[in-house]
C-alpha positions as CSV (number, residue, x, y, z in Angstrom):
1,X,71.4,100.4,124.5
2,X,74.2,98.2,125.6
3,X,73.7,95.5,123.2
4,X,77.1,97.0,122.6
5,X,79.3,94.0,122.2
6,X,76.4,91.6,122.0
7,X,74.6,91.5,118.6
8,X,70.9,91.1,118.7
9,X,70.5,89.5,115.3
10,X,72.7,89.0,112.2
11,X,71.6,89.0,108.6
12,X,73.5,88.3,105.5
13,X,72.4,90.9,103.0
14,X,73.2,88.8,99.9
15,X,70.5,90.4,97.7
16,X,71.8,93.9,98.5
17,X,75.4,93.0,97.7
18,X,74.5,91.2,94.5
19,X,72.4,94.1,93.4
20,X,75.3,96.4,94.0
21,X,77.7,94.1,92.2
22,X,75.8,94.2,88.9
23,X,74.6,97.8,89.1
24,X,77.6,98.9,87.1
25,X,79.5,100.9,89.8
26,X,82.9,101.8,88.3
27,X,84.6,104.6,90.2
28,X,88.1,103.2,90.3
29,X,89.6,106.7,90.0
30,X,87.5,108.1,92.9
31,X,89.2,109.5,96.0
32,X,89.2,106.6,98.5
33,X,88.7,109.1,101.3
34,X,85.7,110.7,99.7
35,X,83.0,111.5,102.2
36,X,85.4,111.0,105.1
37,X,84.6,112.7,108.3
38,X,86.8,113.0,111.4
39,X,85.3,113.4,114.9
40,X,87.4,114.1,118.0
41,X,86.1,114.0,121.5
42,X,86.5,112.6,125.0
43,X,84.8,110.1,127.2
44,X,84.3,112.1,130.4
45,X,82.7,111.6,133.8
46,X,79.9,113.9,132.8
47,X,78.8,111.8,129.8
48,X,75.8,109.5,129.7
49,X,76.5,106.1,131.1
50,X,75.4,102.7,129.9
51,X,73.7,100.4,132.4
52,X,76.9,98.4,132.5
53,X,78.9,101.5,133.5
54,X,80.6,102.7,130.3
55,X,80.5,106.3,129.2
56,X,79.5,107.0,125.6
57,X,79.2,109.6,122.9
58,X,76.8,109.4,120.0
59,X,77.0,110.4,116.3
60,X,74.6,110.1,113.4
61,X,74.8,109.4,109.7
62,X,72.3,109.0,106.9
63,X,72.7,106.7,103.9
64,X,71.1,104.5,101.3
65,X,70.7,100.7,100.9
66,X,73.9,99.1,99.7
67,X,76.2,102.0,100.6
68,X,79.3,101.2,102.7
69,X,80.4,102.8,106.0
70,X,83.9,102.3,107.4
71,X,84.4,103.2,111.1
72,X,87.9,103.6,112.5
73,X,88.1,104.5,116.3
74,X,91.4,105.2,117.9
75,X,92.3,106.1,121.5
76,X,95.6,106.2,123.3
77,X,93.8,106.5,126.6
78,X,91.4,103.6,126.9
79,X,90.3,100.4,125.2
80,X,88.0,101.6,122.4
81,X,84.6,100.1,121.5
82,X,82.4,101.2,118.6
83,X,78.9,100.2,117.7
84,X,76.4,101.1,114.9
85,X,72.7,100.4,114.6
86,X,69.6,101.8,112.8
87,X,68.2,104.9,114.4
88,X,64.6,103.7,113.9
89,X,64.1,101.2,116.7
90,X,60.6,100.3,115.5
91,X,61.3,99.5,111.9
92,X,62.0,96.1,110.2
93,X,65.8,96.5,110.8
94,X,65.5,97.6,114.4
95,X,67.2,94.5,115.8
96,X,70.3,94.9,113.7
97,X,73.5,95.9,115.4
98,X,77.2,95.9,114.4
99,X,80.1,96.3,116.8
100,X,83.8,95.9,117.4
101,X,86.1,95.9,120.4
102,X,89.6,95.3,119.2
103,X,90.6,95.9,115.6
104,X,93.5,93.6,116.0
105,X,94.4,91.1,118.7
106,X,97.2,93.4,120.0
107,X,95.2,96.7,119.5
108,X,93.0,98.8,121.7
109,X,91.5,100.5,118.6
110,X,88.1,99.4,117.1
111,X,87.0,99.2,113.4
112,X,83.8,98.3,111.6
113,X,82.8,98.0,107.9
114,X,79.0,97.9,107.4
115,X,76.8,97.6,104.3
116,X,73.6,99.5,104.9
117,X,70.6,97.2,104.7
118,X,68.2,100.0,104.0
119,X,67.8,103.8,103.4
120,X,67.7,105.8,106.6
121,X,69.5,107.2,109.6
122,X,72.0,105.2,111.7
123,X,73.5,105.8,115.1
124,X,77.2,105.4,115.9
125,X,78.2,104.9,119.5
126,X,81.7,105.6,120.8
127,X,82.4,103.9,124.1
128,X,84.9,101.8,126.1
129,X,85.4,98.1,126.7
130,X,85.1,98.3,130.4
131,X,83.2,100.6,132.9
132,X,84.4,104.0,133.9
133,X,87.2,104.4,131.3
134,X,87.8,108.0,130.2
135,X,90.0,109.7,127.7
136,X,90.4,111.3,124.3
137,X,89.5,109.5,121.0
138,X,89.5,110.1,117.3
139,X,86.7,108.6,115.1
140,X,87.0,108.4,111.3
141,X,83.7,107.8,109.4
142,X,84.2,107.0,105.7
143,X,81.0,107.0,103.8
144,X,78.2,106.2,103.4
145,X,79.1,105.8,99.7
146,X,78.4,103.3,96.9
147,X,80.7,100.4,96.4
148,X,83.5,101.4,94.1
149,X,84.0,98.0,92.6
150,X,83.0,94.4,93.2
151,X,84.0,91.1,91.5
152,X,81.6,88.2,90.9
153,X,83.5,84.9,90.6
154,X,83.2,81.2,90.8
155,X,85.4,78.5,92.3
156,X,85.7,75.7,89.7
157,X,87.7,72.5,89.2
158,X,89.9,74.5,86.7
159,X,91.1,76.9,89.4
160,X,94.5,76.6,91.1
161,X,94.4,74.3,94.1
162,X,95.9,74.9,97.6
163,X,98.1,72.2,99.1
164,X,95.2,71.5,101.5
165,X,92.8,70.7,98.5
166,X,90.7,73.9,98.2
167,X,90.3,75.7,94.9
168,X,91.4,79.4,95.1
169,X,91.1,82.6,93.0
170,X,93.6,85.5,93.5
171,X,93.3,89.2,93.2
172,X,96.4,91.5,93.3
173,X,96.5,95.1,94.6
174,X,99.1,97.7,95.6
175,X,98.8,99.5,98.9
176,X,100.6,102.1,101.0
177,X,101.4,102.1,104.7
178,X,98.5,103.5,106.7
179,X,95.7,102.5,104.4
180,X,92.8,100.7,105.9
181,X,91.4,97.8,103.8
182,X,88.1,96.0,103.9
183,X,87.7,92.6,102.0
184,X,84.2,91.1,102.1
185,X,83.2,87.8,100.5
186,X,79.7,86.3,100.4
187,X,78.3,83.3,98.6
188,X,74.8,81.8,98.0
189,X,75.9,78.3,99.0
190,X,79.7,78.1,99.3
191,X,81.3,78.1,102.8
192,X,83.8,80.9,102.1
193,X,87.3,81.6,103.3
194,X,89.3,84.7,102.5
195,X,92.9,85.7,103.2
196,X,95.3,88.6,102.4
197,X,99.1,88.4,102.0
198,X,102.0,90.7,101.3
199,X,104.3,89.6,98.4
200,X,107.4,91.0,100.2
201,X,106.5,90.2,103.8
202,X,105.8,86.5,104.6
203,X,104.8,87.5,108.2
204,X,101.8,89.5,107.0
205,X,98.8,87.1,107.2
206,X,95.2,88.1,107.5
207,X,92.5,85.4,107.4
208,X,88.8,84.8,108.1
209,X,86.7,81.7,107.7
210,X,83.2,82.8,108.9
211,X,81.7,85.9,110.1
212,X,80.1,85.1,113.5
213,X,77.0,83.0,112.7
214,X,77.4,83.4,108.9
215,X,79.2,80.4,107.3
216,X,78.8,81.8,103.8
217,X,80.2,85.2,104.7
218,X,83.9,86.1,105.3
219,X,85.4,89.5,106.0
220,X,88.8,91.0,107.0
221,X,89.5,94.6,108.0
222,X,93.2,95.5,108.3
223,X,95.7,98.4,108.2
224,X,98.6,98.2,105.8
225,X,102.0,98.1,107.6
226,X,104.2,98.9,104.6
227,X,104.1,100.0,101.0
228,X,104.0,97.1,98.6
229,X,102.2,94.5,96.6
230,X,99.5,92.5,98.2
231,X,97.0,89.8,97.1
232,X,93.7,88.4,98.2
233,X,92.8,84.8,98.0
234,X,89.2,83.7,97.8
235,X,88.7,80.0,98.6
236,X,86.4,77.6,100.5
237,X,86.5,76.1,104.0
238,X,86.4,72.6,102.7
239,X,88.6,70.9,100.1
240,X,87.0,70.4,96.7
241,X,84.1,72.8,97.1
242,X,83.0,74.9,94.1
243,X,80.5,77.6,93.7
244,X,79.7,81.3,93.0
245,X,80.9,84.1,95.2
246,X,81.0,87.9,95.4
247,X,84.2,89.7,96.6
248,X,84.0,93.4,97.5
249,X,87.0,95.4,98.6
250,X,87.4,98.9,100.0
251,X,90.2,101.3,101.2
252,X,90.5,104.4,103.3
253,X,93.1,105.9,105.5
254,X,93.7,104.5,109.0
255,X,93.6,106.8,112.0
256,X,96.6,105.1,113.5
257,X,99.0,103.3,111.0
258,X,100.4,100.1,112.5
259,X,104.0,99.7,113.4
260,X,105.9,98.3,110.4
261,X,106.9,95.2,112.3
262,X,103.4,94.2,113.1
263,X,101.5,92.1,110.5
264,X,97.8,92.8,109.8
265,X,95.4,90.7,111.9
266,X,91.9,89.6,111.6
267,X,89.0,91.8,112.5
268,X,85.8,90.0,113.7
269,X,82.3,91.1,114.7
270,X,81.3,93.2,111.7
271,X,79.7,93.0,108.3
272,X,80.6,95.1,105.4
273,X,81.1,95.7,101.7
274,X,83.7,97.7,99.8
275,X,86.3,97.5,97.2
276,X,89.9,97.7,96.0
277,X,91.1,98.3,92.4
278,X,91.9,94.9,91.2
279,X,95.0,94.9,89.1
280,X,95.4,92.9,85.8
281,X,98.4,90.9,86.9
282,X,98.1,88.1,89.4
283,X,100.9,87.2,91.7
284,X,102.0,83.6,92.0
285,X,101.9,82.8,95.7
286,X,102.8,79.3,96.8
287,X,99.8,77.0,96.7
288,X,98.6,76.1,100.2
289,X,99.8,79.4,101.7
290,X,96.9,79.9,104.1
């Protein structure tokens, strides 16, 4: 199994996400922790071992195409690693795998946000980053559930421009400390770039240019360090680029809220879809704040 940490193949499920975006999902008042499941356990010397020497525990979920799953794995005892893949290893999606080692550059937790590419069963593997690590863990599984809200947009020459020359659209939202957010942006042709900022905390900066191997797909997963107003910027990697995009945002509750002094940081190595409730008012951040 230990493709853990080394993806076998990556797909950008643009058709799935666009279908969800225009399917009329509108559950803005839904409980963000609906279908949330908590699993606690331990990696122990009696567990099954990977060929590379790491112990692991396995969990299963079942979902439908286009639904989202958010995984949040916390351990105070070891450096956590989480992976998810289809249970059917003979089907058309058998080579898909999603994984994460460190949720943040200073963290030993692991997080994933995945958009299910097909109906069926999926396996979740809880393990460690290095061989022979043991200890307690807590795994939060939010979903599978349909996207609560998505926004289809377009970067045009009429949009506000960053100091570096890229057009940018903004989306405001309010969040509370301890919430876990997923921001996912894909585009048919545009090389996307997404960032999140806190209106009252200039040190909070979360950015992503490309998902690994996917230049038209950007994603950030981060925990909110303090109550307040936040905004998302959707832009391009190159100055002057225009084009259509889809932004999808999601929230749940983090297992381990970050220290208030620590800004949110980029998460890499996963694909996902989700939503936030986009507010009607738009903040006015300084152009070029990337």
